[in-house]
C-alpha positions in Angstrom: 72.9 115.3 97.1 74.7 117.5 95.5 74.5 118.0 91.3 78.7 117.3 91.1 80.9 114.7 91.8 82.5 114.0 95.1 85.6 112.3 96.5 84.7 109.4 98.4 86.3 109.5 102.0 85.7 106.4 103.0 87.4 102.5 102.5 88.0 102.4 98.9 88.4 98.8 98.5 85.6 98.0 100.7 83.2 98.9 98.6 84.5 98.1 95.6 83.6 94.3 96.7 80.5 95.4 98.0 80.3 97.0 94.0 81.9 93.6 92.7 79.1 91.2 94.3 75.8 93.7 93.7 77.1 92.8 89.9 77.1 89.7 90.9 74.2 89.3 91.8 72.9 90.9 89.3 74.4 88.9 87.3 73.0 86.1 88.2 69.5 87.1 88.8 69.5 88.5 85.0 70.1 84.3 83.9 67.6 83.3 86.7 65.2 85.3 84.5 65.9 84.1 81.1 63.8 80.5 82.6 60.3 83.2 83.6 57.9 82.7 81.7 57.4 86.4 78.9 56.4 88.4 80.9 57.6 87.6 84.3 61.3 88.0 82.5 60.9 91.2 80.5 59.5 92.9 84.4 62.2 91.4 86.0 65.2 92.6 83.5 64.0 95.9 82.8 64.5 96.5 86.6 67.4 94.8 86.8 68.5 97.4 83.5 68.0 100.2 85.5 69.4 99.0 89.2 72.3 98.4 87.4 72.6 101.7 86.1 71.5 102.7 89.6 75.0 101.0 90.8 76.4 102.7 88.0 75.7 106.5 88.8 76.6 106.4 92.0 79.8 104.6 91.4 80.4 107.5 89.3 79.4 110.2 92.5 82.3 108.5 94.5 85.0 108.1 91.6 84.4 104.9 90.9 83.5 102.2 87.6 83.3 99.0 86.6 84.9 97.7 84.0 84.2 94.4 82.0 86.6 92.1 79.7 84.6 90.4 77.8 85.5 89.8 74.9 88.9 92.0 74.5 92.1 90.4 74.1 94.0 88.8 76.4 97.6 89.7 77.9 99.3 90.0 81.0 99.0 93.6 81.6 95.1 93.9 81.5 93.7 95.0 85.3 92.3 90.7 86.1 93.7 87.5 87.9 93.4 84.7 85.7 91.2 81.5 87.5 92.2 78.9 84.4 96.0 80.3 83.0 96.9 77.1 82.8 94.7 75.4 80.3 96.3 77.5 77.5 100.2 77.6 76.3 101.8 81.3 76.3 102.4 81.7 72.7 98.4 81.0 72.0 96.1 84.0 71.3 93.8 84.4 73.8 90.3 86.8 74.9 88.3 87.0 78.1 85.7 84.6 77.4 83.7 84.9 80.8 84.3 88.2 84.1 83.5 86.2 86.7 83.5 90.0 89.0 84.8 93.1 86.9 87.6 95.0 88.0 87.7 98.2 89.8 88.3 101.6 89.1 88.7 104.9 90.4 90.3 106.9 86.9 93.4 105.3 85.8 93.6 103.4 89.6 92.5 100.0 89.9 91.4 99.2 93.3 90.3 95.8 92.9 91.1 93.1 90.1 88.4 91.0 88.4 88.3 87.8 87.4 88.2 86.4 84.2 88.3 83.6 83.0 90.0 83.1 79.3 89.1 81.6 76.0 91.2 81.0 73.1 90.6 83.6 69.9 88.9 81.4 67.2 89.8 81.2 64.5 87.8 82.4 60.8 88.0 79.3 58.7 88.5 80.4 55.2 
């Protein structure tokens, strides 16, 4: 295996979709792991973290990366599609509340849009 990053030659959209599906599977498994007894949960969570790191390394080698915008301020130029666009007015300040699928990028090029759910910015009470 080469020690240097290589550029991917093939269908980047297809690989991006596979990466999104893998991300969704690990995210769902992390939630399920919380329902297990502590010993089993800890072991499974460790395996998931290792698998996610491996995915990141492999994606980096082909010039791709996953971007999760949770907690970021939402604006129309963000590289995501919103699943609940009609829930809030245009003037309302929003953040990305939940990621359904991360955005897949190569450098500054969007390969596959992410999918998110937005939520209103919580104003701190004075």
